[in-house]
C-alpha positions in Angstrom: 163.7 119.8 87.1 165.1 123.1 85.9 168.4 122.6 84.1 169.8 125.6 85.9 169.3 123.7 89.2 171.4 120.9 87.8 174.3 123.1 86.8 174.1 125.0 90.1 174.3 121.7 91.9 177.4 120.5 90.0 179.1 123.9 90.4 179.3 123.1 94.1 180.9 119.7 93.7 184.6 118.9 94.0 186.5 120.0 90.9 187.3 116.5 89.7 183.7 115.3 89.9 182.5 118.6 88.3 184.9 118.1 85.4 183.9 114.4 84.9 180.2 115.3 85.0 180.8 118.1 82.5 182.6 115.6 80.2 179.6 113.2 80.6 177.2 116.1 79.8 179.3 116.9 76.7 179.1 113.3 75.5 175.3 113.1 76.2 174.8 116.4 74.3 176.9 115.2 71.4 175.2 111.8 71.1 171.7 112.4 72.4 171.3 116.2 72.3 168.7 116.3 69.5 166.6 113.4 70.7 163.1 113.8 72.1 161.3 111.6 74.5 158.0 110.0 73.4 156.3 112.9 75.2 158.0 115.4 72.9 160.2 116.8 75.7 163.9 117.2 75.1 165.7 113.9 76.1 168.3 115.9 78.0 165.7 116.8 80.6 165.5 113.2 81.5 169.2 112.8 81.7 169.7 115.8 83.9 166.9 114.8 86.2 168.3 111.3 86.7 171.7 112.7 87.4 170.4 115.4 89.7 168.5 112.7 91.7 171.7 110.7 92.1 173.5 113.9 93.3 170.7 114.6 95.8 171.1 111.1 97.2 174.9 111.7 97.6 175.8 108.8 95.4 179.4 108.1 94.7 181.1 109.8 91.7 181.0 106.8 89.4 177.3 106.2 90.0 176.5 109.9 89.3 178.5 109.9 86.0 176.9 106.6 85.0 173.5 108.2 85.7 174.3 111.0 83.2 175.3 108.3 80.6 172.7 105.7 81.5 170.9 105.6 78.1 173.7 106.5 75.8 174.4 102.9 74.7 170.7 102.3 73.9 170.3 105.6 72.0 173.5 106.1 70.2 176.5 104.5 68.5 178.9 105.3 71.3 181.0 102.2 72.1 181.2 101.1 75.8 185.0 101.2 75.4 184.9 105.0 75.0 183.1 105.3 78.3 185.6 103.0 80.0 188.6 104.9 78.6 187.0 108.4 79.2 186.0 107.6 82.8 186.8 104.1 84.2 185.7 100.5 83.9 183.2 100.8 86.8 181.3 103.7 85.1 181.2 101.6 81.9 180.0 98.5 83.9 177.1 100.5 85.4 176.1 102.0 82.1 176.1 98.6 80.4 174.2 97.0 83.3 171.3 99.4 83.0 171.2 99.3 79.1 169.1 97.0 77.1 170.8 95.3 74.1 169.6 96.3 70.6 166.1 95.2 69.6 167.5 93.3 66.6 169.4 90.9 68.8 166.1 89.3 70.0 163.2 87.6 68.4 160.6 89.6 70.4 160.2 92.2 73.2 159.5 89.6 75.9 162.8 87.8 75.2 164.7 91.1 75.2 163.1 92.2 78.5 163.8 88.8 80.1 167.5 89.0 79.1 167.8 92.5 80.4 166.2 91.6 83.7 168.4 88.6 84.1 171.6 90.6 83.3 170.4 93.5 85.5 170.0 91.2 88.5 173.4 89.6 88.0 175.1 93.1 87.6 173.2 94.4 90.7 174.7 91.6 92.7 178.2 92.7 91.7 177.7 96.4 92.2 174.4 97.0 94.0 174.8 100.7 94.8 175.9 101.8 91.3 173.5 99.6 89.3 170.4 99.8 91.5 170.5 103.5 92.3 171.0 104.3 88.6 168.0 102.2 87.6 165.9 103.5 90.4 166.5 107.1 89.5 165.8 106.4 85.9 162.6 104.4 86.7 161.4 107.1 89.1 161.7 109.8 86.5 159.9 107.5 84.0 157.1 107.0 86.4 156.8 110.7 87.3 156.6 111.6 83.7 154.1 108.9 82.6 151.5 111.6 82.1 153.5 112.7 79.0 152.6 109.4 77.3 148.9 110.2 77.4 148.7 109.4 73.7 150.1 105.8 74.4 148.2 104.2 77.3 149.7 100.8 76.4 153.2 102.1 77.0 152.1 103.8 80.3 150.6 100.5 81.4 153.7 98.5 80.3 156.0 100.8 82.3 153.8 100.7 85.4 153.3 97.0 85.2 157.0 96.3 84.8 157.7 98.5 87.8 155.2 96.6 89.9 156.0 93.1 88.7 159.8 93.3 88.5 161.4 96.3 90.2 159.3 96.4 93.4 159.8 92.6 94.2 163.5 92.9 93.3 164.0 95.9 95.6 162.2 94.2 98.4 164.7 91.3 98.1 167.8 93.4 97.7 167.1 96.6 99.7 169.0 95.5 102.8 172.2 95.5 100.8 171.7 99.0 99.6 171.8 100.4 103.1 174.7 98.4 104.5 177.8 100.3 105.6 180.7 99.6 103.3 
């Protein structure tokens, strides 16, 4: 995605959503602006692509803002309380739901992943649209950019396998809820 497309899209949004997305973009640039993805691409491209996907799907404001902030807890020192105060508790809830806890809280990767999956499922039951659409947009971009990990085939396989073994069955089970009228 071209970043100019992202900013052109948000220019056409209602002023309050545009202002909130700009605030979220400012936070992301401040806390994650110098980060690179494993592929060497600027991390902001991933953030803007995920947020753009959520805008394209006409997701609600909180879901879009959370999409912009979806990795900020994992990749920075920004406390969740700042997200809650800056935006609202629902945005903070969604961001926390799609964030893995720090690696040093777990004895191994498998335990960390199992805890995340369990928490993700519980949070998705509380707010299916916000939590699931965020994770799907994130996962879709990760899958589309798997080629950038050509130097790490194990990571490519891990991402693809997790998608097939966890996210696809989970979606099959919960998909009807995503399309119900509120």
